[in-house]
C-alpha positions as CSV (number, residue, x, y, z in Angstrom):
1,X,-210.7,25.5,-4.3
2,X,-211.2,26.7,-0.7
3,X,-209.2,23.8,0.6
4,X,-206.3,24.5,-1.8
5,X,-206.5,28.2,-0.8
6,X,-206.3,27.4,2.9
7,X,-203.5,25.0,2.5
8,X,-201.5,27.4,0.5
9,X,-202.1,30.2,2.9
10,X,-201.0,28.0,5.7
11,X,-197.6,27.7,3.9
12,X,-197.2,31.5,3.8
13,X,-194.4,31.8,6.3
14,X,-192.5,28.8,4.9
15,X,-192.7,30.2,1.4
16,X,-191.5,33.6,2.7
17,X,-188.6,31.9,4.5
18,X,-187.5,30.0,1.4
19,X,-187.6,33.2,-0.6
20,X,-185.5,35.1,2.0
21,X,-182.9,32.4,2.3
22,X,-182.5,32.2,-1.4
23,X,-182.4,36.0,-1.6
24,X,-179.3,36.1,0.6
25,X,-177.0,34.2,-1.8
26,X,-178.0,34.9,-5.4
27,X,-176.0,33.3,-8.2
28,X,-175.8,34.3,-11.8
29,X,-175.9,32.6,-15.2
30,X,-175.5,28.9,-15.4
31,X,-173.3,28.7,-12.4
32,X,-175.8,28.2,-9.5
33,X,-174.4,25.3,-7.5
34,X,-175.4,26.7,-4.1
35,X,-178.9,27.5,-5.3
36,X,-179.2,23.9,-6.7
37,X,-178.0,22.5,-3.4
38,X,-180.5,24.5,-1.4
39,X,-183.4,23.6,-3.6
40,X,-182.5,19.9,-3.4
41,X,-182.4,20.0,0.4
42,X,-185.9,21.4,0.5
43,X,-187.2,18.8,-1.9
44,X,-185.5,16.1,0.1
45,X,-187.2,17.3,3.2
46,X,-190.5,16.9,1.4
47,X,-189.7,13.5,0.1
48,X,-190.1,14.8,-3.5
49,X,-188.9,13.0,-6.6
50,X,-186.4,15.2,-8.5
51,X,-183.5,15.2,-10.9
52,X,-180.6,17.6,-10.3
53,X,-177.8,18.7,-12.6
54,X,-180.2,19.3,-15.5
55,X,-178.5,21.5,-18.1
56,X,-175.8,22.3,-15.5
57,X,-177.4,23.2,-12.1
58,X,-181.1,23.0,-13.0
59,X,-183.5,20.9,-10.9
60,X,-186.6,19.1,-12.2
61,X,-189.1,18.0,-9.5
62,X,-192.0,15.7,-10.5
63,X,-195.1,15.0,-8.5
64,X,-196.8,11.9,-9.9
65,X,-200.5,11.5,-9.1
66,X,-202.3,8.3,-8.2
67,X,-204.5,8.6,-11.2
68,X,-203.4,8.3,-14.9
69,X,-203.3,11.5,-17.0
70,X,-201.2,14.1,-18.7
71,X,-198.5,16.3,-17.5
72,X,-198.5,20.0,-16.7
73,X,-195.1,21.9,-16.4
74,X,-194.3,24.9,-14.2
75,X,-191.2,27.0,-14.8
76,X,-189.6,28.7,-11.8
77,X,-186.3,30.5,-12.6
78,X,-183.8,30.8,-9.8
79,X,-180.8,32.9,-11.0
80,X,-179.9,36.5,-9.9
81,X,-178.2,39.5,-11.5
82,X,-174.7,40.9,-11.2
83,X,-176.0,44.0,-9.3
84,X,-174.9,45.2,-5.8
85,X,-178.0,45.3,-3.7
86,X,-179.0,48.5,-2.0
87,X,-182.6,47.6,-1.0
88,X,-182.0,47.9,2.7
89,X,-183.8,44.6,3.4
90,X,-182.6,42.8,6.6
91,X,-182.1,39.7,4.4
92,X,-180.2,41.4,1.6
93,X,-177.7,39.7,-0.6
94,X,-174.4,38.7,1.1
95,X,-172.4,38.7,-2.1
96,X,-172.0,41.0,-5.1
97,X,-175.1,39.7,-6.9
98,X,-178.8,40.4,-6.3
99,X,-182.2,38.8,-6.8
100,X,-183.5,42.0,-8.5
101,X,-186.0,40.3,-10.7
102,X,-187.9,38.1,-8.2
103,X,-186.5,34.7,-9.2
104,X,-186.1,33.9,-5.5
105,X,-189.8,34.4,-5.2
106,X,-190.6,32.3,-8.2
107,X,-188.6,29.4,-6.8
108,X,-190.2,29.8,-3.4
109,X,-193.6,29.6,-5.0
110,X,-192.5,26.5,-6.9
111,X,-191.3,24.8,-3.7
112,X,-194.7,25.5,-2.2
113,X,-196.5,24.0,-5.1
114,X,-194.5,20.8,-4.9
115,X,-195.2,20.5,-1.2
116,X,-198.9,21.2,-1.6
117,X,-199.3,18.8,-4.5
118,X,-197.4,16.0,-2.8
119,X,-200.1,16.1,-0.1
120,X,-202.8,15.7,-2.8
121,X,-201.3,13.0,-4.9
122,X,-204.4,10.8,-4.4
123,X,-206.6,13.3,-6.3
124,X,-204.0,14.3,-8.9
125,X,-204.4,13.0,-12.4
126,X,-201.1,12.5,-14.3
127,X,-198.1,14.4,-13.2
128,X,-196.8,17.9,-12.4
129,X,-193.3,18.9,-13.4
130,X,-191.6,21.9,-11.7
131,X,-188.5,23.3,-13.3
132,X,-186.1,25.3,-11.2
133,X,-184.1,27.0,-14.0
134,X,-180.9,29.0,-13.8
135,X,-179.6,31.4,-16.4
136,X,-182.9,33.1,-17.4
137,X,-181.3,36.5,-17.2
138,X,-178.8,35.6,-19.9
139,X,-181.3,33.7,-22.0
140,X,-179.4,30.4,-21.8
141,X,-181.2,28.4,-19.1
142,X,-184.2,27.1,-21.0
143,X,-182.1,25.8,-23.8
144,X,-179.6,24.2,-21.4
145,X,-182.4,22.5,-19.5
146,X,-184.1,21.2,-22.7
147,X,-180.8,19.9,-23.9
148,X,-180.6,18.1,-20.5
149,X,-183.9,16.4,-21.1
150,X,-186.3,18.5,-19.0
151,X,-189.1,18.0,-21.5
152,X,-188.9,14.2,-21.2
153,X,-190.2,11.6,-18.7
154,X,-192.9,12.7,-18.5
155,X,-193.5,14.8,-21.6
156,X,-195.5,18.0,-20.6
157,X,-198.7,18.7,-22.5
158,X,-198.7,22.4,-21.4
159,X,-196.5,24.9,-19.5
160,X,-197.2,27.8,-17.2
161,X,-195.1,30.4,-15.3
162,X,-195.7,33.2,-12.9
163,X,-193.6,36.3,-12.7
164,X,-193.8,38.9,-9.9
165,X,-194.7,42.4,-11.0
166,X,-195.1,45.9,-9.6
167,X,-198.4,46.2,-11.5
168,X,-199.6,47.9,-14.7
169,X,-200.7,51.6,-15.0
170,X,-203.2,52.2,-12.2
171,X,-203.7,48.5,-11.6
172,X,-201.3,47.9,-8.7
173,X,-203.4,46.0,-6.2
174,X,-201.2,43.8,-4.1
175,X,-202.0,40.1,-4.4
176,X,-203.8,40.4,-7.7
177,X,-202.9,38.6,-10.9
178,X,-202.5,40.1,-14.4
179,X,-203.1,38.1,-17.6
180,X,-202.3,39.0,-21.1
181,X,-203.8,37.4,-24.2
182,X,-201.6,36.6,-27.2
183,X,-198.3,38.5,-27.5
184,X,-197.2,39.1,-23.9
185,X,-193.4,39.6,-23.9
186,X,-190.9,40.6,-26.6
187,X,-187.9,38.8,-28.2
188,X,-184.6,39.4,-26.5
189,X,-182.1,40.1,-29.3
190,X,-178.6,41.6,-29.0
191,X,-176.5,43.5,-31.5
192,X,-172.8,44.4,-31.6
193,X,-171.3,46.9,-34.0
194,X,-167.6,47.1,-34.3
195,X,-166.2,50.1,-36.2
196,X,-162.7,50.3,-37.6
197,X,-161.3,53.6,-39.0
198,X,-158.0,55.4,-38.8
199,X,-156.7,57.0,-35.6
200,X,-155.1,60.4,-35.4
201,X,-154.1,63.2,-33.1
202,X,-157.2,65.1,-31.9
203,X,-155.8,68.3,-33.3
204,X,-155.5,67.0,-36.8
205,X,-158.8,65.2,-37.5
206,X,-158.4,65.5,-41.2
207,X,-155.8,62.7,-41.0
208,X,-158.3,60.3,-39.4
209,X,-161.3,58.3,-40.5
210,X,-163.1,58.9,-37.2
211,X,-165.0,55.8,-35.9
212,X,-166.5,57.9,-33.0
213,X,-168.4,60.3,-35.3
214,X,-169.5,57.3,-37.4
215,X,-170.7,55.5,-34.3
216,X,-172.6,58.6,-33.2
217,X,-174.4,58.8,-36.5
218,X,-175.2,55.1,-36.3
219,X,-176.7,55.6,-32.8
220,X,-179.1,58.2,-34.1
221,X,-179.7,56.3,-37.4
222,X,-180.9,53.1,-35.9
223,X,-183.6,55.1,-34.0
224,X,-185.4,55.5,-37.4
225,X,-186.0,51.7,-37.6
226,X,-188.8,52.0,-35.1
227,X,-190.0,55.5,-36.0
228,X,-189.8,55.1,-39.8
229,X,-189.5,51.4,-40.8
230,X,-191.6,49.4,-38.3
231,X,-195.4,49.5,-38.2
232,X,-196.4,52.0,-35.5
233,X,-199.0,49.5,-34.4
234,X,-196.3,47.0,-33.5
235,X,-194.5,47.9,-30.2
236,X,-190.7,47.7,-30.8
237,X,-187.5,49.2,-29.5
238,X,-183.9,49.5,-30.5
239,X,-181.6,50.7,-27.7
240,X,-177.9,51.3,-27.9
241,X,-176.8,50.6,-24.3
242,X,-173.0,50.6,-24.7
243,X,-170.7,53.0,-26.5
244,X,-167.0,52.3,-26.2
245,X,-164.3,54.3,-27.8
246,X,-160.9,55.9,-27.0
247,X,-158.7,56.1,-23.9
248,X,-157.6,59.7,-23.8
249,X,-158.8,63.2,-24.5
250,X,-156.4,64.1,-27.4
251,X,-156.4,60.9,-29.6
252,X,-159.0,60.0,-32.1
253,X,-159.2,56.2,-31.7
254,X,-159.0,53.7,-34.4
255,X,-162.0,51.7,-33.2
256,X,-165.4,52.1,-31.6
257,X,-168.0,49.7,-30.4
258,X,-171.7,49.8,-30.0
259,X,-173.7,47.2,-28.1
260,X,-177.5,47.1,-27.6
261,X,-180.8,45.3,-27.5
262,X,-183.7,45.0,-30.0
263,X,-187.2,44.1,-28.8
264,X,-190.4,43.5,-30.6
265,X,-193.5,41.4,-30.3
266,X,-193.8,40.2,-33.8
267,X,-191.6,37.8,-35.9
268,X,-191.8,39.8,-39.1
269,X,-190.8,43.0,-37.3
270,X,-187.9,41.1,-35.8
271,X,-186.7,40.2,-39.3
272,X,-187.0,43.9,-40.4
273,X,-185.0,45.2,-37.4
274,X,-182.2,42.8,-38.0
275,X,-182.0,43.7,-41.7
276,X,-182.3,47.5,-41.3
277,X,-179.8,47.6,-38.4
278,X,-177.2,45.9,-40.5
279,X,-177.9,48.2,-43.5
280,X,-177.8,51.4,-41.5
281,X,-174.6,50.5,-39.7
282,X,-172.7,49.4,-42.8
283,X,-173.8,52.1,-45.1
284,X,-173.3,54.9,-42.5
285,X,-169.8,53.7,-41.8
286,X,-169.0,53.3,-45.5
287,X,-170.1,56.9,-46.1
288,X,-167.4,58.0,-43.6
289,X,-164.6,55.8,-44.7
290,X,-165.0,53.4,-41.8
291,X,-165.6,49.7,-41.8
292,X,-168.5,48.2,-39.7
293,X,-168.8,44.6,-38.6
294,X,-172.3,43.8,-37.4
295,X,-173.2,40.8,-35.2
296,X,-176.9,40.3,-34.5
297,X,-177.7,37.5,-32.0
298,X,-181.3,36.3,-31.6
299,X,-182.2,35.4,-28.1
300,X,-185.5,34.2,-26.8
301,X,-188.4,34.7,-29.2
302,X,-191.5,36.7,-28.4
303,X,-193.8,35.0,-25.8
304,X,-197.2,34.3,-27.3
305,X,-199.5,33.2,-24.5
306,X,-201.5,30.1,-25.6
307,X,-205.2,31.0,-25.5
308,X,-206.2,27.8,-23.8
309,X,-203.5,27.9,-21.1
310,X,-203.9,31.6,-20.2
311,X,-207.7,31.2,-20.2
312,X,-207.5,28.2,-17.8
313,X,-205.1,30.1,-15.5
314,X,-207.3,33.2,-15.4
315,X,-210.4,31.1,-14.7
316,X,-208.7,29.3,-11.8
317,X,-207.3,32.6,-10.4
318,X,-210.8,34.2,-10.5
319,X,-212.3,31.2,-8.7
320,X,-209.6,31.4,-6.0
321,X,-209.3,35.1,-5.4
322,X,-212.3,36.7,-7.1
323,X,-212.7,38.5,-10.4
324,X,-211.3,41.7,-9.0
325,X,-207.9,39.9,-8.4
326,X,-207.7,38.2,-11.8
327,X,-207.5,40.9,-14.5
328,X,-206.9,40.7,-18.2
329,X,-204.7,43.8,-18.8
330,X,-203.8,43.2,-22.4
331,X,-200.7,45.4,-22.1
332,X,-197.8,43.5,-23.6
333,X,-194.3,44.4,-22.4
334,X,-191.0,44.8,-24.3
335,X,-189.2,42.9,-21.6
336,X,-188.5,39.3,-22.5
337,X,-188.1,35.9,-20.9
338,X,-186.5,32.6,-22.1
339,X,-189.7,30.8,-20.9
340,X,-190.7,31.5,-24.6
341,X,-188.2,28.9,-25.7
342,X,-190.4,26.2,-24.0
343,X,-193.5,27.5,-25.8
344,X,-191.9,26.7,-29.1
345,X,-192.3,23.0,-28.1
346,X,-195.2,23.1,-25.6
347,X,-198.3,25.3,-25.4
348,X,-197.7,27.7,-22.6
349,X,-198.4,31.0,-20.9
350,X,-197.2,33.4,-18.2
351,X,-199.1,35.4,-15.7
352,X,-198.0,38.2,-13.4
353,X,-198.5,38.4,-9.6
354,X,-198.6,42.0,-8.3
355,X,-196.4,42.4,-5.2
356,X,-195.3,46.0,-4.7
357,X,-193.5,46.7,-1.4
358,X,-195.7,47.5,1.5
359,X,-193.9,50.8,2.1
360,X,-191.6,53.1,0.3
361,X,-191.2,53.6,-3.5
362,X,-191.9,50.6,-5.8
363,X,-188.7,50.2,-7.9
364,X,-189.1,48.1,-11.0
365,X,-187.1,45.0,-11.8
366,X,-183.3,45.1,-12.4
367,X,-182.9,48.0,-10.0
368,X,-180.6,47.8,-7.0
369,X,-183.4,49.1,-4.8
370,X,-185.9,46.4,-6.0
371,X,-188.2,45.1,-3.2
372,X,-191.4,43.1,-3.1
373,X,-194.1,42.2,-0.6
374,X,-193.5,38.5,-0.1
375,X,-196.7,38.1,2.0
376,X,-198.5,37.5,-1.2
377,X,-196.4,34.7,-2.6
378,X,-198.7,32.0,-1.2
379,X,-201.2,33.1,-3.8
380,X,-198.7,32.0,-6.5
381,X,-198.4,28.6,-4.9
382,X,-202.2,28.3,-4.7
383,X,-202.6,29.2,-8.4
384,X,-200.0,26.7,-9.4
385,X,-201.6,23.9,-7.4
386,X,-205.2,24.6,-8.2
387,X,-204.4,25.0,-11.9
388,X,-202.6,21.6,-11.9
389,X,-205.5,19.8,-10.2
390,X,-208.1,21.5,-12.5
391,X,-206.2,21.2,-15.7
392,X,-205.2,17.6,-15.3
393,X,-208.6,16.5,-14.1
394,X,-210.2,18.0,-17.3
395,X,-207.5,16.4,-19.5
396,X,-208.3,13.0,-18.0
397,X,-212.0,13.3,-18.8
C-alpha cells in the first residue's frame, strides 16, 4: 500500500496538469472529439492499450496484468456543461462551456491510474478497464458506450467510480473519501407537460381557456406528490424548472409548457411519481377546459451501491489514508449519475473525494463559480490503483 501511495503522490503534478488542460476546453454531450483526442495522446505517451470512438467519442483503456484473473472497471466521465465559467481560475474554460461538475478531475485521476497500473503489470491479476465516458450530464454516455461494446473484451466483474465533492454536512475535510451504503444517488427522470387552451385578449379572459392559470395550478399540485403521496421516509423531489407561456403582456396565450425533473431513491416511488404526475396534470387541466399532454422520460435509475464493492473500496481507502479519511456518511443524494446504468449489468459502487477549494467560498457542482482543490486528486488515482491490485488479487485466490 505504501508503495502505491508514494507512486501516486509522485504523479500529483502530472495529474493536476492533465486536469487543468482538460478544464480549458470542455465539450458537452456526445460531441467530445477534442477531449477524445487529448485522452488518446496521453494514453499513447504511456504506451497504453485503448480503443477510441466507443459510443461516439468515448475511450476505453485496458491494462492487462501478467497474471490471469478477472476484470475490474473504472468509469471516468469527461464531458462538461453548457455554462459560462466565472470561477476566476487562471486555467478557466476558453469556450462557452465549463467543467462545473469535476469531470476533468475524474478523467485526470483515471489517466493517473492507467499510468500507475501499467508500471505494475507484473503483479496485476487479470485486467483493469478504464472508461473515459462523454455525455454523463445528459444521461446518454453510459448507454452509448455499452452499445459500443465497452462491457466486452474483457467483461468486467465489478465497476467503481469516484466523484469529486464539496463534502457532506460538517464533514468537509479535504482529501477524505465519503462512502454510502446501499442507495446513494437518485434516478434522473424528466417530465414535459404541454397545455393547450384557447387564447384571448387579456382584457376579456372569459373568452379564453387559460393554459397559464392551469399550468400554475399544476405547478403547485405536483408538489403534493412528495408531501402527500410518497412515503416520507423515502427522499424524493419533483421540481418544475421551466415555465414557458405567452409573448406579450396583453394576450392570454393558447399554450403553456412545463418542464422539470423527478428524483427518488426507490423504484416503487419512481412508479408512483410517474403515475401521479400524469393524473394531476391531466385532471387539473381538464377541470379548467384545457388539454394536457404529458411526457415522462426515465433517465438513469437510482444508484444502489453494491455492498461488496463499496466495502472493498472503503477498506482500501482506510488502509491508504487512515480511518479518519475514509468515512461512511450514509447520506444519499438526490443528484443522479448515469454510472447507474452500468450497475444494472455489473456490480458497482461510487465513492466521493472531498476537494473543496483552498480559499474562498465552496460553490457546489453545476455553478459557474465551481472550483476544487486539485492537489488531492492523486488520492483518487491511488485508490483506483490499490483497489484494482487488491480486488483482482483476491478474485484470483
